[in-house]
C-alpha positions as CSV (number, residue, x, y, z in Angstrom):
1,M,0.0,0.0,0.0
2,I,1.1,3.6,-0.6
3,I,1.1,5.5,2.7
4,G,1.2,9.3,3.0
5,V,2.4,11.2,6.1
6,P,1.6,14.9,5.6
7,K,2.9,17.7,7.7
8,E,0.2,18.9,10.3
9,I,-1.1,22.4,9.5
10,K,-3.3,23.0,12.5
11,N,-2.1,26.0,14.6
12,N,1.0,25.0,16.6
13,E,0.4,21.3,15.9
14,N,4.0,19.9,16.1
15,R,3.3,16.2,16.2
16,V,3.7,13.9,13.2
17,G,1.6,10.8,12.3
18,V,4.5,8.4,12.0
19,T,8.0,8.3,13.4
20,P,11.1,7.0,11.5
21,A,10.8,3.8,13.5
22,G,7.2,3.4,12.4
23,T,8.2,4.2,8.8
24,M,10.8,1.4,8.9
25,E,8.2,-1.2,10.1
26,L,5.8,-0.2,7.3
27,V,8.5,-0.4,4.7
28,K,9.6,-3.8,6.1
29,N,6.1,-5.0,5.5
30,G,6.3,-4.0,1.8
31,H,4.6,-0.7,1.8
32,T,5.7,2.6,0.3
33,V,5.8,5.5,2.7
34,Y,5.8,9.1,1.4
35,V,6.6,11.7,4.1
36,Q,6.1,15.4,3.4
37,Q,9.3,17.4,3.7
38,D,10.0,18.6,7.3
39,A,6.8,16.8,8.5
40,G,8.7,15.4,11.6
41,L,11.0,18.3,12.2
42,Q,9.1,19.9,15.1
43,S,8.9,16.4,16.7
44,G,12.6,16.1,16.6
45,F,12.8,13.8,13.4
46,S,14.7,14.9,10.4
47,D,14.0,14.0,6.7
48,I,17.3,12.1,6.7
49,E,16.0,9.8,9.5
50,Y,12.9,9.0,7.4
51,V,15.0,8.3,4.3
52,N,17.4,6.1,6.3
53,A,14.2,4.2,7.6
54,G,13.2,3.6,4.0
55,G,10.7,6.5,3.5
56,K,10.6,8.8,0.5
57,I,10.3,12.6,0.9
58,L,7.8,14.6,-1.1
59,P,8.0,18.5,-1.1
60,T,4.3,19.5,-0.7
61,I,1.2,18.4,1.1
62,E,-0.5,18.2,-2.2
63,D,2.0,15.7,-3.4
64,V,1.5,13.5,-0.4
65,Y,-2.3,13.4,-0.6
66,H,-2.2,12.8,-4.4
67,A,0.2,9.9,-4.1
68,A,-1.2,8.1,-1.1
69,E,-3.8,5.3,-0.8
70,M,-3.8,5.7,3.0
71,I,-3.1,8.9,5.0
72,I,-1.8,8.6,8.5
73,K,-1.8,11.9,10.5
74,V,-2.5,13.3,13.9
75,K,-5.2,15.8,13.9
76,E,-8.4,16.1,11.9
77,P,-8.2,17.5,8.4
78,I,-8.8,21.3,8.4
79,E,-10.4,23.3,5.6
80,P,-7.3,23.6,3.3
81,E,-7.0,19.8,3.3
82,Y,-10.7,19.0,2.5
83,K,-10.2,19.3,-1.3
84,L,-7.0,17.1,-1.2
85,I,-8.8,14.0,0.2
86,K,-9.8,11.6,-2.6
87,K,-12.7,9.2,-3.0
88,D,-11.8,5.8,-1.5
89,Q,-8.7,7.2,0.2
90,L,-8.2,5.7,3.7
91,V,-7.6,8.4,6.3
92,F,-6.4,7.2,9.7
93,T,-6.3,10.0,12.3
94,Y,-8.1,11.7,15.2
95,F,-11.4,13.1,13.7
96,H,-13.7,14.0,16.7
97,F,-16.5,14.2,14.2
98,A,-19.3,14.9,16.8
99,S,-17.8,18.3,17.5
100,S,-17.8,19.5,13.9
101,E,-20.6,19.3,11.4
102,V,-18.5,21.1,8.8
103,L,-15.8,18.5,9.0
104,T,-18.3,15.6,9.0
105,K,-20.0,16.9,5.8
106,A,-16.7,17.5,4.2
107,M,-15.6,13.9,4.7
108,I,-19.0,12.7,3.5
109,D,-18.5,14.8,0.4
110,S,-15.0,13.5,-0.2
111,G,-16.1,9.8,-0.5
112,S,-13.1,8.8,1.6
113,V,-12.9,6.1,4.3
114,C,-12.4,7.6,7.7
115,V,-11.0,5.5,10.6
116,S,-10.9,7.5,13.8
117,Y,-8.3,6.9,16.5
118,E,-10.6,8.0,19.3
119,T,-13.4,5.5,18.6
120,V,-11.2,2.3,18.3
121,E,-12.5,0.5,21.4
122,D,-11.3,-2.6,23.2
123,P,-13.8,-5.1,24.7
124,D,-13.3,-3.6,28.1
125,R,-14.5,-0.2,26.6
126,S,-11.0,1.3,26.9
127,L,-9.8,3.5,24.0
128,P,-6.3,2.3,23.2
129,L,-5.5,5.0,20.6
130,L,-6.9,7.8,22.7
131,T,-5.3,6.8,26.0
132,P,-1.7,8.0,25.5
133,M,-2.8,11.4,24.4
134,S,-5.3,11.6,27.2
135,E,-2.4,10.7,29.6
136,V,-0.3,13.6,28.1
137,A,-3.3,16.0,28.1
138,G,-4.2,15.1,31.7
139,R,-0.7,15.7,32.9
140,M,-0.4,18.9,30.9
141,S,-3.7,20.3,32.2
142,I,-2.1,20.7,35.7
143,Q,1.0,22.3,34.3
144,Q,-1.0,24.8,32.4
145,G,-3.5,25.2,35.2
146,A,-0.8,26.0,37.7
147,K,0.7,28.5,35.4
148,Y,-2.5,30.4,34.7
149,L,-3.3,30.5,38.4
150,E,-0.4,33.0,38.6
151,K,-1.6,36.7,39.1
152,P,0.2,38.2,36.1
153,L,-1.8,35.7,34.0
154,K,-5.1,36.8,35.6
155,G,-5.3,33.8,38.0
156,R,-6.0,33.8,41.7
157,G,-2.3,34.2,42.5
158,I,-2.2,30.9,44.4
159,L,0.6,28.3,44.4
160,L,-0.8,24.9,43.6
161,G,1.0,23.1,46.5
162,G,1.0,25.9,49.0
163,V,3.9,26.3,51.4
164,P,4.2,25.3,55.1
165,G,1.6,27.3,57.0
166,V,-0.4,28.2,53.9
167,A,-3.0,25.9,52.5
168,P,-2.5,24.4,49.0
169,A,-4.8,25.1,46.1
170,K,-8.0,23.2,45.7
171,V,-8.3,21.3,42.4
172,L,-11.6,19.8,41.2
173,V,-11.4,17.1,38.5
174,L,-14.5,16.3,36.6
175,G,-14.3,12.7,35.4
176,G,-12.2,9.8,36.8
177,G,-11.1,8.3,33.5
178,V,-7.6,8.5,32.0
179,V,-7.5,12.3,31.8
180,G,-8.9,12.7,35.3
181,T,-6.6,10.1,36.8
182,Q,-3.5,11.6,35.3
183,S,-4.4,15.2,36.2
184,A,-5.2,14.1,39.8
185,K,-1.9,12.3,40.0
186,M,0.0,15.3,38.9
187,A,-1.9,17.8,41.1
188,A,-1.5,15.5,44.1
189,G,2.2,15.2,43.4
190,M,2.5,19.0,43.5
191,G,0.8,19.0,46.9
192,A,-2.7,20.3,45.9
193,D,-6.0,19.4,47.6
194,V,-7.7,17.3,44.9
195,T,-11.3,16.1,44.5
196,I,-12.3,13.8,41.7
197,L,-16.0,13.6,40.7
198,D,-17.3,10.6,38.8
199,I,-20.5,8.6,38.3
200,S,-19.0,5.1,38.5
201,A,-18.8,3.7,42.0
202,K,-16.5,1.0,40.8
203,R,-14.1,3.6,39.3
204,M,-14.2,5.7,42.5
205,R,-13.3,2.7,44.6
206,Y,-10.3,2.0,42.4
207,L,-9.2,5.6,42.6
208,D,-9.7,5.7,46.3
209,D,-7.4,2.7,46.6
210,V,-4.6,4.0,44.4
211,M,-4.5,7.7,44.9
212,P,-2.6,9.4,47.7
213,A,-4.2,10.8,50.8
214,N,-4.7,14.3,49.4
215,V,-7.1,13.0,46.7
216,N,-10.8,12.4,47.5
217,T,-13.6,11.1,45.4
218,E,-17.2,12.1,45.3
219,Y,-20.3,11.1,43.3
220,S,-20.8,13.6,40.4
221,N,-24.1,15.4,40.1
222,E,-25.1,19.1,39.7
223,Y,-25.5,19.6,43.4
224,T,-22.0,18.3,44.2
225,I,-20.5,20.3,41.3
226,R,-22.1,23.5,42.4
227,K,-20.8,22.9,46.0
228,H,-17.2,22.5,44.9
229,I,-16.9,25.2,42.3
230,K,-17.4,27.8,45.0
231,T,-14.0,27.0,46.6
232,A,-12.1,25.4,43.7
233,D,-9.1,27.2,42.4
234,L,-8.5,25.0,39.3
235,I,-11.2,22.9,37.6
236,I,-10.2,20.2,35.1
237,G,-12.8,19.0,32.6
238,G,-12.0,15.4,31.6
239,V,-15.3,13.8,30.8
240,L,-15.6,11.7,27.6
241,I,-18.4,9.8,25.9
242,P,-16.7,7.9,23.1
243,G,-17.4,9.5,19.7
244,A,-20.1,11.8,21.0
245,K,-20.3,15.3,22.3
246,A,-19.1,15.9,25.9
247,P,-21.9,16.7,28.4
248,K,-22.0,20.3,29.6
249,L,-21.3,19.8,33.3
250,I,-20.5,23.5,34.1
251,T,-23.0,25.9,32.8
252,R,-22.8,29.6,32.0
253,D,-24.6,30.7,35.2
254,M,-22.2,28.6,37.4
255,L,-19.3,31.0,36.6
256,K,-21.0,33.5,38.9
257,E,-20.5,31.2,41.8
258,M,-16.7,30.9,41.2
259,R,-14.1,33.2,42.7
260,A,-12.4,35.7,40.4
261,G,-9.2,34.1,39.0
262,T,-10.5,30.6,39.1
263,V,-9.0,28.6,36.2
264,L,-10.9,26.1,34.0
265,V,-9.0,23.7,31.8
266,D,-11.3,21.8,29.4
267,V,-9.5,18.7,28.1
268,A,-12.7,17.6,26.5
269,V,-12.6,20.5,24.0
270,D,-12.0,18.2,21.0
271,Q,-15.5,16.7,21.7
272,G,-17.1,20.0,22.2
273,G,-16.0,20.6,25.8
274,C,-17.7,19.9,29.1
275,F,-18.1,23.6,30.0
276,E,-20.8,25.5,28.4
277,T,-18.5,28.5,27.9
278,T,-15.8,26.5,26.2
279,K,-14.5,27.6,22.8
280,A,-11.5,26.0,21.2
281,T,-8.3,28.0,21.5
282,T,-4.7,27.5,20.3
283,H,-1.2,27.4,21.9
284,Q,-0.7,30.8,20.3
285,D,-3.7,32.3,22.1
286,P,-4.6,29.8,24.7
287,V,-6.9,31.6,27.2
288,Y,-9.9,33.9,27.4
289,I,-11.8,35.3,30.4
290,I,-15.5,35.3,31.1
291,D,-16.9,36.6,34.4
292,D,-13.3,36.9,35.7
293,V,-12.9,33.1,35.2
294,V,-9.8,32.1,33.1
295,H,-10.6,29.5,30.5
296,Y,-7.9,27.4,28.9
297,S,-9.2,25.2,26.1
298,V,-6.4,24.4,23.6
299,A,-7.7,21.8,21.2
300,N,-4.4,20.0,20.7
301,M,-2.7,20.2,24.1
302,P,-0.2,17.3,23.4
303,G,1.1,19.2,20.4
304,A,3.1,21.4,22.8
305,V,5.2,18.4,23.7
306,P,5.5,16.8,20.3
307,Y,8.5,14.5,20.9
308,T,6.8,12.7,23.8
309,S,3.4,12.7,22.2
310,T,4.5,11.5,18.8
311,L,6.5,8.6,20.2
312,A,3.6,7.7,22.5
313,L,1.0,7.9,19.7
314,T,3.0,5.8,17.2
315,N,3.5,3.2,19.8
316,V,-0.2,2.5,19.8
317,T,-1.3,3.4,16.3
318,L,1.4,1.5,14.4
319,P,0.0,-2.1,15.0
320,Y,-3.4,-0.9,13.6
321,A,-1.9,0.9,10.7
322,L,0.0,-2.3,9.8
323,Q,-3.2,-4.2,9.8
324,L,-5.0,-1.7,7.6
325,A,-2.0,-1.6,5.2
326,N,-1.3,-5.3,5.2
327,K,-4.9,-6.6,4.8
328,G,-6.8,-3.6,3.4
329,W,-9.4,-1.7,5.5
330,K,-12.3,-4.1,4.8
331,R,-10.6,-7.3,5.8
332,A,-8.7,-5.6,8.7
333,C,-11.9,-4.2,10.2
334,A,-13.9,-7.4,9.6
335,E,-11.3,-9.4,11.5
336,N,-10.6,-6.8,14.3
337,E,-13.6,-5.7,16.3
338,P,-11.9,-2.8,18.1
339,L,-10.6,-1.5,14.7
340,K,-14.1,-1.9,13.2
341,K,-15.4,0.6,15.8
342,G,-12.9,3.1,14.4
343,L,-14.9,3.3,11.1
344,N,-16.8,6.5,11.2
345,V,-17.6,7.6,7.6
346,I,-17.3,5.3,4.5
347,N,-17.8,6.5,0.9
348,G,-20.2,9.2,1.9
349,D,-22.1,7.2,4.6
350,I,-22.0,7.7,8.4
351,V,-21.5,4.4,10.0
352,Y,-20.9,5.4,13.6
353,P,-24.2,6.0,15.6
354,A,-22.9,8.9,17.8
355,I,-22.1,11.0,14.8
356,S,-25.5,10.3,13.2
357,E,-27.2,11.3,16.4
358,A,-25.1,14.5,16.8
359,F,-26.2,16.0,13.5
360,D,-29.5,14.0,12.8
361,L,-28.0,12.5,9.7
362,P,-28.7,9.1,8.2
363,L,-26.8,6.1,9.7
364,K,-25.8,3.1,7.6
365,D,-24.9,-0.3,9.1
366,V,-21.1,-0.7,8.9
367,D,-21.4,-4.4,8.2
368,T,-22.9,-3.7,4.8
369,Y,-19.4,-2.6,3.8
370,L,-17.6,-5.5,5.3
371,K,-19.4,-8.4,3.8
């Protein structure tokens, strides 16, 4: 198969879809890998490294899309890429369709085959291709939150871990999944007073067992959220419904109950965000303020640490990419149930229920394509 790795063009997206090591494995399996010039540079990988791994360098993004049967990238295609995607072309990336009707309709119109990293789902309901980036984003949420709590950046002017004789900051984490676990771990390690809210008693029992003493769990509902936001200094939104829009757990009116300088970090922004006031921002312009509450909602947080993120991402995506390339997408998805759940849009048809529900668009049974 001919595989294309374009350079990411989303604002400050420094990751790349495949590392030189991943390129070598694809080439060893008999595939041709075209990498756009300088695609890996911001992640720490030179063109020479890709060439030495067996890849071939193409000068432009147009060349890569034109040549490839399968595109492997990191972020969802953005408007300049829509016209480059061809009918029947396999696109393997994060799509987060439920948060963008424009993107969804563009991919429908393209006639391409869209396999989304974030909806590949194991039997235990874990999301193996989302997990490493959720780990990165969860940990980064605390780094960023701690920074924006500083007074010059319009935060409350509070040190996350406090000092002897001065109480630490209070961190509220919405959701006890991968993002919530990693953010709570980081916040706790810095000495903060952490509360995790979740709706799964089983998950809370697990977190209660593994977390340090400065982390508490409570059942999540509107009453509990309203209670905690009055005293929280940093609030992390880490709630995910696979493939669907995130629930709005903090509404516009709740901002009035928060103290000035409270910081909200919405890690669920790719899926529409779990704060009603969330709007996607960029690393270049990451925050905005509403009712004296600082909002940080960068839609590609792991892009700020591209070396770590790219290695972690290729570690988990490569085995699936090899299956798609070695067998073709139909056979690969027919034989691999988790990968089959990654199919979102096929030749103009939506085949993933949550996307159909998000935009009230027709749904086609994915199995009709796999027979």
